[in-house]
C-alpha positions as CSV (number, residue, x, y, z in Angstrom):
1,X,0.0,0.3,0.3
2,X,2.7,2.4,0.8
3,X,4.3,1.9,-2.5
4,X,0.7,2.6,-3.9
5,X,0.7,6.0,-2.2
6,X,3.7,7.2,-4.0
7,X,2.3,6.8,-7.2
8,X,-1.1,8.2,-6.4
9,X,0.7,11.1,-4.5
10,X,1.6,12.2,-8.0
11,X,-1.9,12.6,-9.3
12,X,-3.0,14.5,-6.2
13,X,0.0,16.7,-5.5
14,X,0.3,17.3,-9.2
15,X,-3.2,18.2,-9.8
16,X,-2.9,20.7,-7.0
17,X,0.2,22.3,-8.2
18,X,-1.2,23.3,-11.6
19,X,-4.5,24.8,-10.1
20,X,-2.7,26.9,-7.6
21,X,0.0,27.9,-10.4
22,X,-2.5,29.3,-13.1
23,X,-4.2,31.5,-10.3
24,X,-1.2,33.2,-9.2
25,X,0.6,36.2,-10.7
26,X,1.5,39.8,-10.3
27,X,0.4,42.8,-12.4
28,X,-2.2,40.7,-14.2
29,X,-3.8,41.6,-17.5
30,X,-7.0,40.4,-18.4
31,X,-7.0,38.3,-21.6
32,X,-9.8,36.1,-23.0
33,X,-9.9,32.8,-24.0
34,X,-12.7,30.8,-25.2
35,X,-13.5,27.0,-25.6
36,X,-11.5,25.3,-28.3
37,X,-13.9,23.3,-30.9
38,X,-13.9,20.0,-31.4
39,X,-10.7,19.5,-33.2
40,X,-8.9,20.1,-30.1
41,X,-7.3,16.9,-30.5
42,X,-6.3,17.2,-34.2
43,X,-4.7,20.4,-32.8
44,X,-2.2,18.4,-30.7
45,X,-2.3,14.8,-32.0
46,X,1.3,15.3,-33.0
47,X,2.6,16.1,-29.7
48,X,0.4,13.3,-28.0
49,X,1.4,10.4,-30.5
50,X,5.1,10.4,-29.3
51,X,3.8,9.8,-26.3
52,X,1.2,6.9,-27.3
53,X,4.1,5.1,-29.3
54,X,6.1,4.7,-26.4
55,X,3.0,2.7,-24.6
56,X,3.8,-1.1,-24.0
57,X,1.5,-3.3,-26.0
58,X,0.6,-5.2,-23.2
59,X,-0.7,-2.5,-20.3
60,X,-0.2,-3.1,-16.9
61,X,-2.6,-2.0,-14.0
62,X,-3.8,1.4,-14.7
63,X,-4.3,4.2,-12.4
64,X,-6.7,6.9,-13.9
65,X,-7.0,10.7,-12.5
66,X,-9.1,13.3,-14.0
67,X,-7.7,17.0,-13.7
68,X,-9.2,20.9,-14.3
69,X,-7.1,23.6,-14.3
70,X,-7.6,27.1,-13.8
71,X,-7.5,30.1,-16.7
72,X,-3.7,31.4,-17.0
73,X,-2.9,35.2,-16.5
74,X,-0.1,37.3,-17.8
75,X,2.3,39.8,-16.6
76,X,2.5,42.6,-18.9
77,X,6.6,43.8,-19.7
78,X,7.7,47.2,-20.1
79,X,8.2,46.0,-23.6
80,X,4.7,45.5,-23.9
81,X,5.2,42.1,-24.4
82,X,3.6,39.2,-21.7
83,X,5.1,36.8,-19.7
84,X,3.5,33.8,-17.9
85,X,3.4,33.8,-14.2
86,X,3.1,30.5,-12.9
87,X,3.9,29.6,-9.2
88,X,6.0,26.4,-8.6
89,X,7.0,26.7,-12.3
90,X,9.9,27.4,-14.7
91,X,9.9,29.5,-17.8
92,X,11.6,27.7,-20.7
93,X,14.2,30.1,-22.1
94,X,14.8,29.0,-25.8
95,X,16.4,31.6,-28.0
96,X,13.9,33.3,-30.3
97,X,10.9,31.1,-29.0
98,X,8.1,32.4,-26.8
99,X,8.6,32.0,-22.9
100,X,6.3,29.5,-21.9
101,X,6.1,27.7,-18.5
102,X,7.1,24.1,-17.9
103,X,5.8,22.3,-14.7
104,X,8.1,19.4,-13.1
105,X,7.3,16.4,-10.8
106,X,9.0,13.9,-9.5
107,X,7.8,10.5,-8.1
108,X,9.0,7.1,-7.3
109,X,7.4,3.8,-8.4
110,X,8.0,0.0,-6.9
111,X,11.2,-1.7,-7.8
112,X,11.3,-3.5,-11.0
113,X,8.2,-1.4,-12.3
114,X,8.6,0.6,-15.6
115,X,5.7,3.7,-15.5
116,X,4.1,4.6,-18.4
117,X,2.3,7.8,-18.3
118,X,-0.4,9.1,-20.7
119,X,-2.6,12.0,-21.4
120,X,-6.1,11.0,-22.3
121,X,-9.0,13.5,-23.7
122,X,-7.3,16.8,-23.3
123,X,-9.7,19.8,-23.5
124,X,-8.4,23.2,-24.2
125,X,-9.3,26.8,-24.5
126,X,-7.8,29.2,-26.8
127,X,-7.1,33.2,-26.8
128,X,-9.5,35.2,-28.9
129,X,-6.4,37.4,-30.0
130,X,-3.0,36.8,-30.3
131,X,-0.7,37.5,-27.1
132,X,2.7,38.8,-27.8
133,X,4.7,36.3,-25.5
134,X,8.0,37.7,-24.7
135,X,10.6,35.9,-26.5
136,X,13.8,34.6,-25.3
137,X,17.2,36.5,-26.1
138,X,20.1,34.8,-27.2
139,X,22.4,33.6,-24.5
140,X,25.8,35.3,-23.5
141,X,29.0,33.2,-25.2
142,X,31.4,33.3,-21.9
143,X,34.7,33.4,-24.4
144,X,36.2,35.6,-26.9
145,X,35.3,33.5,-29.9
146,X,32.7,34.8,-32.0
147,X,29.7,32.3,-32.4
148,X,27.1,32.5,-35.1
149,X,23.5,31.5,-34.2
150,X,20.9,30.4,-36.3
151,X,17.3,31.7,-36.2
152,X,15.3,29.0,-34.8
153,X,12.7,27.3,-36.8
154,X,9.2,26.8,-35.2
155,X,6.4,23.9,-36.3
156,X,3.2,25.0,-36.1
157,X,2.8,24.9,-32.3
158,X,5.3,25.8,-29.7
159,X,6.4,23.9,-27.6
160,X,4.9,21.1,-29.7
161,X,4.5,18.7,-26.9
162,X,2.3,18.7,-23.8
163,X,4.4,16.4,-21.4
164,X,7.7,14.3,-21.3
165,X,8.5,11.7,-18.8
166,X,11.9,10.0,-18.0
167,X,12.7,7.1,-15.9
168,X,16.0,6.9,-13.7
169,X,15.9,3.9,-11.8
170,X,12.6,3.7,-9.8
171,X,12.4,7.7,-9.9
172,X,10.3,9.1,-12.6
173,X,10.5,12.9,-13.8
174,X,7.5,14.3,-15.4
175,X,7.6,17.8,-17.2
176,X,4.5,19.2,-18.1
177,X,3.9,22.0,-20.9
178,X,0.4,23.4,-20.3
179,X,0.8,26.3,-22.8
180,X,0.8,25.9,-26.4
181,X,1.6,28.6,-28.8
182,X,-0.1,28.6,-32.4
183,X,3.1,30.0,-34.3
184,X,1.0,31.5,-37.3
185,X,-1.6,33.4,-35.5
186,X,0.2,34.2,-31.8
187,X,-2.7,32.7,-30.0
188,X,-2.2,30.6,-27.0
189,X,-3.9,27.4,-26.4
190,X,-4.0,26.8,-22.2
191,X,-4.8,23.4,-21.1
192,X,-8.0,22.9,-19.1
193,X,-8.7,19.7,-18.6
194,X,-7.8,16.0,-19.3
195,X,-7.1,12.5,-17.7
196,X,-3.8,11.2,-16.5
197,X,-3.3,7.4,-16.9
198,X,-0.7,5.7,-15.2
199,X,0.4,2.1,-16.3
200,X,3.1,0.2,-14.0
201,X,4.8,-2.6,-16.1
202,X,6.5,-5.2,-14.5
203,X,9.9,-5.1,-15.8
204,X,12.3,-8.4,-16.6
205,X,13.9,-9.8,-13.5
206,X,18.0,-10.0,-14.1
207,X,18.7,-13.7,-14.0
208,X,21.8,-13.0,-12.1
209,X,22.4,-10.6,-9.5
210,X,25.9,-9.0,-9.6
211,X,27.2,-6.8,-6.7
212,X,29.6,-4.2,-7.7
213,X,31.8,-1.6,-5.6
214,X,30.5,1.8,-5.6
215,X,33.1,3.4,-7.5
216,X,35.0,2.5,-10.5
217,X,38.2,3.6,-12.0
218,X,38.6,3.3,-15.9
219,X,42.0,3.7,-17.2
220,X,44.5,2.7,-19.4
221,X,47.4,-0.1,-18.4
222,X,49.9,2.7,-19.3
223,X,48.4,4.4,-15.8
224,X,47.8,1.3,-13.8
225,X,50.5,2.1,-11.1
226,X,48.8,5.3,-10.9
227,X,45.1,3.9,-10.7
228,X,46.5,1.6,-8.1
229,X,47.6,4.4,-6.0
230,X,44.5,6.5,-6.1
231,X,42.3,3.1,-5.5
232,X,44.6,2.9,-2.2
233,X,43.8,6.2,-1.5
234,X,39.8,5.6,-1.9
235,X,40.0,3.0,0.5
236,X,42.7,4.1,3.3
237,X,41.4,7.9,3.1
238,X,38.4,8.4,1.7
239,X,36.8,5.0,3.3
240,X,35.3,4.1,0.0
241,X,35.8,0.9,-2.1
242,X,36.7,1.0,-5.6
243,X,37.5,-1.3,-8.8
244,X,39.7,-0.8,-11.5
245,X,38.9,-1.9,-15.0
246,X,41.4,-0.9,-17.9
247,X,40.3,0.4,-21.2
248,X,41.9,-2.4,-23.1
249,X,40.2,-5.3,-21.3
250,X,36.8,-3.4,-22.1
251,X,37.8,-3.1,-25.7
252,X,38.4,-7.1,-25.5
253,X,35.4,-8.2,-23.6
254,X,32.7,-5.9,-24.4
255,X,30.4,-5.1,-27.1
256,X,29.6,-1.1,-28.1
257,X,26.6,0.5,-27.5
258,X,24.2,0.6,-30.4
259,X,24.6,4.1,-32.3
260,X,20.8,4.8,-32.0
261,X,21.9,5.5,-28.3
262,X,24.0,8.2,-29.3
263,X,23.0,11.9,-30.3
264,X,24.3,13.1,-33.7
265,X,27.7,13.4,-34.0
266,X,30.5,11.3,-34.7
267,X,28.6,8.5,-35.8
268,X,29.0,10.6,-39.0
269,X,32.8,10.5,-38.8
270,X,33.0,12.8,-41.8
271,X,31.8,15.8,-40.4
272,X,34.8,15.8,-38.1
273,X,37.5,15.8,-40.8
274,X,39.9,18.5,-39.7
275,X,38.5,18.7,-36.1
276,X,39.5,15.4,-34.7
277,X,42.2,13.2,-35.5
278,X,41.4,10.0,-36.7
279,X,42.4,6.7,-34.9
280,X,45.5,5.1,-35.8
281,X,45.4,1.3,-34.5
282,X,48.9,0.8,-35.2
283,X,50.0,4.0,-33.4
284,X,47.2,3.9,-30.8
285,X,46.6,7.6,-31.7
286,X,43.4,9.7,-32.4
287,X,39.8,9.4,-31.1
288,X,39.1,5.8,-30.6
289,X,35.4,5.7,-31.4
290,X,34.7,1.9,-31.2
291,X,36.4,1.5,-27.9
292,X,34.3,4.5,-26.5
293,X,31.1,2.9,-27.6
294,X,32.6,-0.3,-25.4
295,X,33.0,1.6,-22.4
296,X,29.6,3.2,-22.6
297,X,28.3,-0.2,-22.9
298,X,30.1,-1.6,-20.1
299,X,29.3,1.2,-17.6
300,X,25.5,1.0,-18.7
301,X,25.7,-3.0,-18.0
302,X,27.2,-2.5,-14.6
303,X,24.7,0.5,-13.5
304,X,21.9,-1.8,-14.4
305,X,23.3,-4.7,-12.3
306,X,23.6,-3.2,-9.4
307,X,22.0,0.5,-8.2
308,X,24.9,1.0,-5.7
309,X,27.3,1.4,-8.3
310,X,27.5,5.4,-8.7
311,X,30.9,6.9,-9.4
312,X,33.1,6.6,-12.5
313,X,36.9,8.0,-12.2
314,X,38.2,8.5,-15.8
315,X,42.0,8.2,-14.7
316,X,43.8,9.4,-17.8
317,X,44.1,11.9,-20.8
318,X,41.9,11.7,-23.7
319,X,44.3,9.0,-25.5
320,X,44.4,7.0,-22.5
321,X,40.9,7.0,-22.0
322,X,38.9,8.3,-25.2
323,X,35.9,11.1,-24.6
324,X,32.6,9.2,-24.8
325,X,31.4,11.2,-27.6
326,X,32.0,14.0,-30.1
327,X,28.3,15.5,-30.8
328,X,27.4,18.1,-33.3
329,X,24.6,20.5,-33.1
330,X,23.3,21.8,-36.2
331,X,19.8,23.4,-34.9
332,X,21.4,26.1,-33.4
333,X,24.8,26.8,-34.5
334,X,27.3,24.9,-36.2
335,X,29.6,24.0,-33.3
336,X,31.0,20.4,-32.5
337,X,31.6,19.6,-28.7
338,X,33.3,16.9,-26.6
339,X,31.6,14.9,-23.7
340,X,32.0,12.3,-21.1
341,X,28.5,12.6,-20.2
342,X,27.8,9.7,-22.4
343,X,29.5,7.5,-19.8
344,X,27.1,8.2,-17.2
345,X,23.9,8.9,-18.7
346,X,21.1,6.7,-20.3
347,X,19.6,7.2,-24.0
348,X,21.0,10.0,-26.0
349,X,23.3,11.0,-23.3
350,X,20.9,13.3,-21.6
351,X,19.4,10.8,-18.6
352,X,22.2,11.2,-16.0
353,X,22.8,8.1,-14.0
354,X,26.5,8.0,-12.8
355,X,28.6,10.7,-11.4
356,X,31.7,11.0,-14.1
357,X,34.9,12.7,-13.2
358,X,38.1,12.7,-15.1
359,X,41.6,13.1,-13.7
360,X,43.2,14.1,-17.5
361,X,46.8,12.9,-16.1
362,X,49.6,11.3,-18.6
363,X,51.7,9.7,-16.2
364,X,51.7,8.0,-12.7
365,X,53.9,10.9,-11.2
366,X,50.8,13.5,-11.9
367,X,48.6,11.1,-9.8
368,X,51.0,11.1,-6.9
369,X,51.2,14.5,-7.1
370,X,47.4,15.1,-7.1
371,X,47.1,12.8,-4.4
372,X,49.1,15.1,-2.2
373,X,47.0,17.6,-3.1
374,X,44.1,16.1,-2.0
375,X,45.2,15.4,1.4
376,X,46.3,18.6,1.6
377,X,42.8,20.1,0.6
378,X,41.0,17.5,3.3
379,X,43.5,18.7,6.2
380,X,43.0,22.3,5.1
381,X,39.2,22.6,4.1
382,X,38.0,22.7,7.8
383,X,40.6,25.7,8.2
384,X,39.8,27.6,5.3
385,X,39.4,31.6,6.4
386,X,36.1,31.5,3.9
387,X,34.0,28.9,2.5
388,X,33.3,30.8,-0.7
389,X,34.8,33.1,-2.9
390,X,33.4,35.1,-6.0
391,X,35.1,36.4,-8.7
392,X,33.7,38.2,-11.5
393,X,33.6,41.5,-13.0
394,X,31.8,43.4,-16.2
395,X,32.2,40.6,-18.6
396,X,30.1,42.2,-21.4
397,X,30.8,45.7,-22.1
398,X,28.0,46.1,-24.5
399,X,26.0,46.2,-21.4
400,X,25.8,48.7,-18.6
401,X,25.1,46.0,-16.0
402,X,28.3,43.9,-14.3
403,X,27.1,40.6,-15.4
404,X,30.1,38.6,-13.9
405,X,29.4,40.1,-10.6
406,X,25.3,39.6,-10.9
407,X,25.7,36.2,-11.7
408,X,28.1,35.2,-8.5
409,X,25.9,37.3,-6.4
410,X,22.8,34.6,-6.9
411,X,24.6,32.4,-4.5
412,X,24.6,34.8,-1.4
413,X,21.6,37.0,-2.1
414,X,19.5,33.8,-1.7
415,X,17.6,34.0,1.8
416,X,18.6,30.4,2.8
417,X,22.4,31.2,1.9
418,X,24.6,30.3,5.0
419,X,28.0,30.5,4.0
420,X,30.6,30.5,6.6
421,X,32.8,33.3,5.2
422,X,32.3,35.1,1.7
423,X,34.9,36.7,0.1
424,X,34.1,38.9,-3.2
425,X,36.7,39.5,-5.8
426,X,35.1,41.9,-7.6
427,X,35.8,44.7,-10.4
428,X,33.4,47.3,-8.6
429,X,35.7,46.5,-5.4
430,X,39.4,46.7,-7.1
431,X,39.8,42.9,-6.4
432,X,39.5,41.5,-9.6
433,X,42.8,41.8,-11.2
434,X,45.3,39.5,-12.8
435,X,47.1,39.7,-9.1
436,X,44.4,38.5,-7.6
437,X,43.9,35.8,-9.8
438,X,47.5,34.8,-9.6
439,X,47.2,34.5,-6.0
440,X,44.1,32.2,-6.5
441,X,45.6,29.9,-8.6
442,X,48.8,29.6,-6.2
443,X,46.2,28.5,-3.7
444,X,46.5,31.9,-1.7
445,X,42.7,32.4,-1.9
446,X,41.7,30.3,1.5
447,X,38.2,29.4,0.0
448,X,37.1,25.7,-0.2
449,X,35.2,26.8,-3.0
450,X,35.7,29.1,-5.7
451,X,32.7,30.7,-8.3
452,X,34.4,32.7,-11.3
453,X,32.3,34.3,-14.0
454,X,34.5,35.7,-17.1
455,X,35.6,34.6,-20.2
456,X,37.8,31.9,-21.2
457,X,39.6,30.9,-24.4
458,X,41.1,27.1,-23.5
459,X,44.4,28.0,-22.4
460,X,43.4,31.2,-21.1
461,X,41.6,32.5,-18.1
462,X,40.4,36.1,-18.5
463,X,40.4,38.8,-16.3
464,X,38.7,41.5,-17.9
465,X,41.1,42.4,-20.7
466,X,44.0,40.4,-18.9
467,X,44.4,36.9,-18.4
468,X,46.2,33.7,-16.5
469,X,47.5,31.3,-19.1
470,X,47.7,27.3,-18.4
471,X,51.6,27.9,-18.4
472,X,51.1,30.7,-15.7
473,X,49.1,27.9,-13.5
474,X,51.2,25.1,-14.0
475,X,54.4,26.9,-13.0
476,X,52.8,28.3,-9.8
477,X,54.3,27.2,-6.4
478,X,52.1,26.4,-3.7
479,X,52.9,27.3,0.0
480,X,52.5,24.9,2.9
481,X,49.0,26.4,4.4
482,X,47.4,27.2,0.8
483,X,44.2,25.5,-0.1
484,X,43.9,24.5,-3.6
485,X,39.8,25.1,-3.8
486,X,37.4,23.4,-5.9
487,X,36.4,25.8,-8.6
488,X,33.5,26.2,-10.7
489,X,33.4,28.7,-13.8
490,X,31.3,29.1,-16.9
491,X,34.5,30.3,-19.1
492,X,34.5,28.8,-22.6
493,X,36.7,25.8,-23.2
494,X,38.6,25.9,-20.0
495,X,37.7,22.3,-19.2
496,X,38.4,20.7,-22.3
497,X,40.7,17.7,-21.8
498,X,41.0,16.2,-25.4
499,X,43.8,18.7,-26.5
500,X,45.8,15.4,-28.0
501,X,43.0,14.7,-30.4
502,X,42.5,17.9,-31.6
503,X,43.2,19.6,-35.5
504,X,41.3,22.4,-35.1
505,X,42.1,26.1,-33.4
506,X,40.1,25.0,-30.2
507,X,43.1,25.4,-28.3
508,X,45.1,28.3,-29.7
509,X,48.6,29.7,-29.5
510,X,49.6,27.0,-27.6
511,X,53.3,27.3,-27.7
512,X,53.0,31.1,-26.0
513,X,50.1,30.2,-23.5
514,X,50.3,26.3,-22.7
515,X,49.2,22.9,-24.7
516,X,46.6,22.2,-22.1
517,X,43.5,23.6,-20.8
518,X,43.1,26.0,-17.8
519,X,41.2,23.0,-16.0
520,X,43.9,20.5,-16.8
521,X,46.4,22.9,-15.7
522,X,45.0,23.5,-12.1
523,X,45.0,19.6,-11.6
524,X,48.2,18.8,-12.8
525,X,49.9,22.1,-10.9
526,X,51.1,21.6,-7.5
527,X,49.1,24.4,-6.5
528,X,46.1,25.2,-8.4
529,X,42.7,23.4,-7.8
530,X,41.5,19.9,-6.6
531,X,38.9,20.1,-8.9
532,X,37.3,22.1,-11.9
533,X,33.8,22.1,-13.0
534,X,33.3,23.9,-16.1
535,X,32.6,23.8,-20.0
536,X,34.5,21.4,-22.4
537,X,33.6,23.9,-25.2
538,X,32.1,27.4,-25.5
539,X,29.9,28.2,-22.4
540,X,26.4,29.8,-22.7
541,X,24.5,31.7,-19.8
542,X,23.0,34.8,-18.8
543,X,21.6,36.3,-15.2
544,X,18.0,37.3,-16.2
545,X,17.4,40.9,-15.1
546,X,14.9,43.5,-15.0
547,X,15.1,46.7,-13.9
548,X,12.2,48.2,-12.2
549,X,11.0,52.1,-12.3
550,X,13.5,52.7,-9.3
551,X,16.1,51.4,-11.0
552,X,16.8,48.3,-8.8
553,X,18.5,45.4,-11.0
554,X,16.6,42.3,-10.1
555,X,18.0,39.1,-11.0
556,X,14.7,36.8,-11.8
557,X,17.3,33.5,-12.4
558,X,20.1,32.5,-14.6
559,X,19.9,30.4,-17.8
560,X,22.1,27.6,-19.6
561,X,25.4,27.3,-17.8
562,X,24.9,29.9,-15.2
563,X,21.7,28.2,-14.2
564,X,23.8,25.1,-13.9
565,X,26.5,26.3,-12.1
566,X,24.6,28.5,-9.4
567,X,22.5,25.1,-8.7
568,X,25.8,23.4,-8.0
569,X,27.1,26.0,-6.1
570,X,23.6,25.7,-4.1
571,X,23.4,21.8,-4.1
572,X,27.0,22.2,-2.3
573,X,25.8,24.5,0.0
574,X,23.4,22.3,1.3
575,X,25.5,19.0,1.0
576,X,27.4,17.6,4.3
577,X,28.9,14.8,4.1
578,X,28.3,13.8,0.8
579,X,30.8,13.3,-2.4
580,X,31.3,15.8,-4.6
581,X,29.8,13.2,-7.1
582,X,26.6,13.2,-5.2
583,X,26.4,16.7,-5.7
584,X,27.3,16.7,-9.5
585,X,24.7,13.9,-10.4
586,X,22.0,15.9,-8.3
587,X,22.8,19.0,-10.0
588,X,22.6,17.2,-13.7
589,X,19.4,15.5,-12.6
590,X,17.7,18.9,-11.7
591,X,19.0,20.9,-14.8
592,X,17.9,18.1,-17.2
593,X,14.9,17.2,-15.8
594,X,12.9,20.0,-13.4
595,X,14.4,23.6,-14.3
596,X,12.7,24.6,-17.0
597,X,15.2,23.4,-19.7
598,X,13.9,21.5,-22.7
599,X,16.7,18.9,-23.6
600,X,15.4,18.8,-26.8
601,X,16.4,22.2,-27.6
602,X,20.0,22.9,-28.7
603,X,21.2,25.5,-26.4
604,X,19.8,23.4,-23.2
605,X,21.5,20.1,-24.6
606,X,24.8,21.6,-25.6
607,X,25.3,23.4,-22.0
608,X,24.3,19.6,-20.6
609,X,26.7,17.5,-22.7
610,X,29.6,19.8,-22.5
611,X,30.0,20.0,-18.6
612,X,33.0,18.6,-17.5
613,X,34.0,17.7,-13.8
614,X,38.2,17.6,-14.0
615,X,38.6,15.8,-10.5
616,X,37.9,12.7,-8.4
617,X,34.0,12.5,-7.8
618,X,34.6,10.5,-4.4
619,X,35.9,13.6,-3.0
620,X,34.1,14.4,0.2
621,X,32.4,17.5,1.1
622,X,32.2,18.6,4.6
623,X,30.2,21.5,6.0
624,X,30.3,21.3,9.9
625,X,29.9,24.8,10.4
626,X,27.1,27.4,8.8
627,X,27.8,31.0,8.7
628,X,24.7,33.8,9.7
629,X,22.1,34.0,6.6
630,X,22.3,37.7,6.7
631,X,19.4,40.2,6.4
632,X,17.4,41.4,3.5
633,X,18.6,43.9,1.0
634,X,17.9,48.0,0.8
635,X,16.4,49.2,-2.2
636,X,16.3,52.1,-4.1
637,X,12.8,54.3,-3.4
638,X,13.9,57.3,-5.8
639,X,10.6,58.1,-7.9
640,X,11.8,60.8,-10.0
641,X,12.9,58.9,-12.8
642,X,11.4,59.0,-16.7
643,X,11.1,55.2,-17.5
644,X,9.5,55.9,-21.3
645,X,12.5,54.6,-22.7
646,X,12.5,51.2,-20.7
647,X,15.8,52.8,-18.6
648,X,15.6,54.7,-15.9
649,X,16.5,58.3,-16.7
650,X,16.9,61.3,-14.8
651,X,15.9,64.6,-16.3
652,X,17.0,67.8,-14.5
653,X,15.3,70.8,-16.0
654,X,15.9,74.4,-15.1
655,X,13.3,76.2,-12.6
656,X,12.7,72.7,-11.2
657,X,13.2,71.6,-7.7
658,X,16.3,69.1,-7.9
659,X,15.8,65.8,-5.3
660,X,18.1,66.6,-2.2
661,X,19.4,63.1,-2.1
662,X,18.7,59.8,-3.2
663,X,16.5,57.8,-0.9
664,X,16.8,54.1,0.0
665,X,14.5,51.2,2.0
666,X,15.4,50.2,5.3
667,X,17.8,46.9,6.1
668,X,18.0,45.4,9.0
669,X,21.7,46.1,9.7
670,X,24.4,48.6,8.4
671,X,24.7,49.4,4.4
672,X,27.6,50.9,2.6
673,X,26.7,52.5,-0.5
674,X,29.2,53.4,-3.7
675,X,28.5,55.3,-6.4
676,X,30.2,55.0,-9.7
677,X,30.0,56.7,-13.0
678,X,30.2,54.0,-15.9
679,X,33.0,55.2,-18.1
680,X,32.0,54.9,-21.9
681,X,34.4,54.4,-24.5
682,X,34.4,53.3,-28.2
683,X,33.9,49.4,-27.5
684,X,31.7,49.9,-24.9
685,X,31.5,50.2,-21.3
686,X,35.1,49.9,-20.0
687,X,35.2,50.7,-16.7
688,X,34.1,52.4,-13.8
689,X,34.9,55.8,-11.6
690,X,34.0,55.7,-8.2
691,X,32.3,58.8,-7.3
692,X,31.5,58.4,-3.4
693,X,31.1,55.8,-0.6
694,X,28.8,56.6,2.4
695,X,28.1,54.7,5.2
696,X,23.9,54.0,6.2
697,X,22.2,53.1,9.1
698,X,20.2,50.2,7.8
699,X,17.8,50.1,10.7
700,X,15.7,53.0,9.2
701,X,15.0,54.2,5.5
702,X,18.0,56.4,4.6
703,X,19.2,58.7,1.8
704,X,22.6,59.0,0.0
705,X,23.7,62.7,-0.3
706,X,23.8,62.7,-4.1
707,X,23.7,66.3,-5.7
708,X,22.5,66.1,-9.6
709,X,23.9,69.2,-10.1
710,X,27.3,68.9,-9.0
711,X,28.1,65.4,-8.7
712,X,26.1,63.7,-11.9
713,X,26.3,65.2,-15.5
714,X,24.0,64.7,-18.6
715,X,24.4,62.1,-21.0
716,X,26.0,59.8,-18.3
717,X,25.4,56.6,-17.0
718,X,25.7,55.6,-12.9
719,X,25.7,52.5,-10.8
720,X,24.9,52.4,-7.0
721,X,25.8,49.4,-5.0
722,X,24.1,48.8,-1.7
723,X,26.3,46.2,0.3
724,X,25.3,44.7,3.7
725,X,28.0,45.0,5.9
726,X,27.2,42.1,8.5
727,X,25.9,38.5,7.8
728,X,26.4,37.5,4.3
729,X,27.6,40.2,2.2
730,X,24.8,40.5,0.1
731,X,24.5,43.4,-2.1
732,X,21.9,45.1,-4.9
733,X,22.5,46.8,-8.0
734,X,20.8,50.3,-9.2
735,X,21.3,51.8,-12.2
736,X,19.9,55.0,-13.8
737,X,21.3,57.7,-16.8
738,X,21.0,61.4,-16.7
739,X,19.1,62.8,-19.4
740,X,21.3,64.4,-22.4
741,X,21.4,68.2,-22.4
742,X,19.2,68.3,-19.1
743,X,21.3,71.1,-17.7
């Protein structure tokens, strides 16, 4: 009976969630709908047919639940477009496409049961007029290499599917799309009612039960001594048992995975001519695709045999242990990527099951050096001066916003954030420089976790217009008390691990800046980092921002790589005693299943596939002490802005009284206000000039003494930072401009 309740709980909670979400919003606008005629099924039959085809020939026990949903409401934005506001829902941000809601639910079924969910007799209402839904903008690219995005092609309906379900083990993930956009007319279809049918089908019992250790080291015979040393470290220091399997033995004894299980890519090898070295069996060089397919098959079989098998360590560079796959994506841009995700995921490599990390070493000595660093990390982790270090600046000169700073602030501006000490290396604080990053890669940061947002170029990590190279990192000398951190970054290509297989310029100027990526250099360096989580190719992602009528910059969320990585940082925060791999697998499952990302859309799929953990997934995370959560942020209450152009603008006219100060709301503690003039040059916003710093008593409403006539100038743009001085160092950004010719 208890297992049955788990399944029925899905119907009860899911139906309630939809009813609540469609009835809550802010700033609602009246939009009328009418009942769709009897052709409703015809309009969505293609979306339903795909799910119907997945149903088994012999249906198991059927559970049915009727549901009815409330009518949707919408928020009108400054642009005049509309955004659906659904509580408990995520908005799908796919470039050039209408932003529609996606709801997620997760439930479990009894062991040995396969869930088949279907939607029967769906009924819709359709808007009487076109609704101009806001569309997602292009994701930012965190590298110096330009990427040309293709204009997206839309079918008759978007998203063109009503729901998806995926089962991983005995956990079922359901994604529901309750709104459909009729692309030719712009009208919106809203799901009103229908029946959910759930069929549980018993899966064939395994003839033999096989027990495996929780972790597996996959390596080459060339690194067998290093693998045994790593295995001993797992058992004696980390108290976790691991086994060793060599690439050579897997290649001899295992059949390859069916290529139908893989996405588009190297199964059409001619597409990679001039990009990836072809395999030369005599020399053992180039990309060994056949062996990669065999390793995928081997790991999936092992996972099916024992659900306790969870962690995979790939010990070796890309010639010792081949990448799981090279994939291509022709839908959004003509880019080719590399991934290890196929080693740990199910069909099409986007259903994460195993935590996979790569130690990109080419010698046993490099393994030994890494284990010395790992022991130091375990020893010094609890004594770290700060638990979290944030690095970021402007990153994108085309925007007045400090994207790198705003993106990292998501981690501490959350109400639940309770980090034991946070340090901020921000451009606006004068602490985001090449010298600061050199200290970071030498282990002098004294923080156990680093979140870094700026550009990358494979063997270069940018700090504004400057950079630190792979050569710099590998030559860094650590001190005895240094702490090599776990580093997380969206920087382009800096988690690449396949340099020996490349024919193109993915890693450029290698003679000058280094033959390996930043991530590989961080692990191979005696200083550097204990692990690096980032992108093996071009990183995408943006903070989703909105500027209100008072100039307050609100970060509503993040997309793509920023969403994945700030999700990882948040999962790290709530973990204690878990392994690094546990946090990784939870992050990947949330990103791909429950955070509003459609894995059939190219940019979401790309972000997932290029994500690479360079490091040992068995490393433990210990958060024994937690810090203060801090207090709410003050905000601008300035009411004299002209918002007619969409950006807050102060127009100072002759014979008109000038506001005496800049009012801000109450906070629950002291606040420091910093006022900057944003410096505009030919290539965009190139920097900032500090005008003044002022301490505010946060226990009451306050005012910044800012005189528009003497301290501000027409045609200029400005930013104010309000920083909490006690507890978590949260901060708010406020932006505005001064009307041209207003004085």
